[in-house]
N, C-alpha and C positions, 0 to 999 in steps of 0.2 A: 396117460399111456401106461398100461400095466407093466410091472417089472417082472422079468423072467426069473425063474428059480436059479438058473445058471449064473445070472448077474449078481444075485444076493449071496450065492454060495462062495464066490471068489473072495469078497471082503471077509466073510466069516472064516474061511481057511487062513487068510492072511493074519487075522487077529489071533487065531489059535497058534499059528506058527510063532508070532511075536511073543505070545504069552509063554510058550515052551522055551524059547530062547532066553527070555528074561528069567524064567525059573532056573534054567541051567546056569546062567551067569551068576545068579544069587548063590546057588550051591557051590560053584567054583570059588566065589569070593569068600564065603563062610569057611570053606575047607582050607583056603589059603590063610585066613586069619587064625584058624585053629592050629595050623601047623607052625605058626610063628610063636616062639617063646615070648612070654611077657617081658617087657623091658621098661626102664625108666627113661627120663629125658636125657640122662647122661650116657646112656648106651649100655648100662648093666642089664644082663638078661638072667632069667631064671635058670639055675644050673651052673652059672659061671663060677660061683664060689666053690661048689663041690669039685668042679673040674680043675680048679687051680690050687686048692688047699694044700696039697702035697708040695707044690712048687713054692708056695709062700712059706711053708714050714722049713724048707731048706734054704731060704733066702736070709742068711744070717750075717752077711757082710755088706754093709751099706752106710751111706751118709744121708742124714735127714737135715734139711735146712728149713727152719720155720720160725714161728713166733708162739710164745706161751704167755697166756694171761693168767694171773693169780688174783683170786679174790678171797679175802678173809674178813672177819669182823673188823680188823684193824686197818686193812689196806686193800686197794684195788689198783693193780699195776701190771706191767707186762715186761717181757724181755725177749731178745732174739736168741735163738737156739741153733747151734751148729754141732751136730752129734755124729761122731764116727763110731760105728758098732762092728766089732769082730766077735767070733765065738768066745775068745778068752781075753778080750781087751775092749774097753770102751773109753771114749773121751768126749765129754760134753763141755762146750764153751757156751757159757751163759753171759750175755752182754746186755746191759741196759739197767733200768732201775732196780728190778728185784734181783738182779745178779750182783748188786753192789758195785756196779761199774763193769768189772770183768772177772768172772769166776770160772775156773777150770776144774772140772771134776773128772778124775780118772780112776780106773779100776783094772786090776790084773790079778787073777788067781788068788782072790781073797784079800788082796791089799788095795786099799782105797785111799786116795789123797784129794784134798781140795786146796787150790791155790787162789789167793786173791790179794788185794793190796795190803792186807795185814800179815801175809806170810803163807806158809805151806803147812797144812794140818793133815793128820791121819786118824783113821778110826776103823772099827771092825766092819762097818757097813756104810754105803754111800748115804743112806737115809740118816744115820746118826751124825755123819759129818755135816750134812746140810742143816740138820736141826740145831746142832751146836753153833755153827758159824753164821747161819742165815736166819734161824728162828722158825723155819718151815722146811718141808722136805717133799721132793717129788718121789713117787714110788719107783725109784730107779731100777731096783732088782727085777720088777715085773714088767716095766715099760717096754723092753725090747720085744716082748710078745704082744703086749696090748696095742702098740702102735702099728703092728701088722694085722690086727684084727683077730689075734689068737689069745686064748686064755693061757696063763702060766701053768706049767706042769707040776708046780710045787705044792698046790693046795686045791681044795675043792672049789667049784665055781658054779654059777648059774648063767646060762647063755640064752638070749632070745634072738630070733632072726626076723628079718623083714619079709615082705611078700615075695621077694626074689631069692630068699635063702641066705642073704648076707647077714653077718652079725649086726644087730641093732642095739643090744644092751647086754653088758657083761657085768656081773657082780662077783668080785673076788677080793680077798684080803681086806674086807671092809670098805672097798672102793666100789663105786658105781660108775661104769664107763658107758657113755652114749656115743654111738657112731653116727655122725651127722652128714658126712659127705665122703665120696670116694673119687679116686682118680686112677687112670690106667697108666701103668709104668712097666715097660718091657714085657707086655703081654699079660701082666697081672693087675688085678684091681687091689689097690692099697688105700687105707684110710687117708683122707685129706683133712678132715676136721673131726676131732673127738673132744668130748667134755667129760672130765673126771671129777667126781665128788666124794669127799670123805668128811663126814660130820659137817663142820662149817667152812671147810676148805673146798674151793672150786677152781679147777685148772682147765683152761681151754687151750688146746693145742691145734694150731693151724699149720699144716705142712705146705710150704711153698715149693719144695723140690725134693724128690727122691733121687739118689745117685747110687749106682752100683759101683763096688770097689773090688779089687782083687782079694784073694784069700790071705795074702801075706800080712803079717802083723806089722803095722807102721812103726812100732817101737822095737822091732827085732834088732838085736845087736847093741842096744843101748846099755 
């Protein structure tokens, strides 16, 4: 039986309509993808670092609880770190093998002290104290900036960023700092894991917890 032209026209119109709808859906999908900022599995998005950098720079009073690993040609060990940081005062409690049991490093207005089982010692810099008493030193003067993903403002530096614009590698004061992981804290992205290298010294810092503190000096009145 012959097929009428009207009968064949209907399926053709339907196919064209479906094709147009599919094309429109594809355009909408692609436009939606293009409007979404690139992000990683952890939720960081392109532009986040630039948006929060000013806030991170003013985040100067905090507590960091974590673990530091030390590797040198002579040893490979680790210690727990409890670090209180204020604009004009800091206190680091290093406990575990490379802390010599329990070591407290404090600094205020150019005065630095280190206390351990052998007594209390003072020097002109925290690095000198650690070198004298422990045989190695953390870059304490610069670390308050570095652990927040910022270069210190006391010297020149080279900074590389990842595909999302976050710091990925910082070179300053002879140290190479690699930022390996990030976590969100009070609306800010802060480093969770960083690796610092200086010649044959390698320090890996893993942050277990960031805490915000008030602006008051915990040693006020002492």
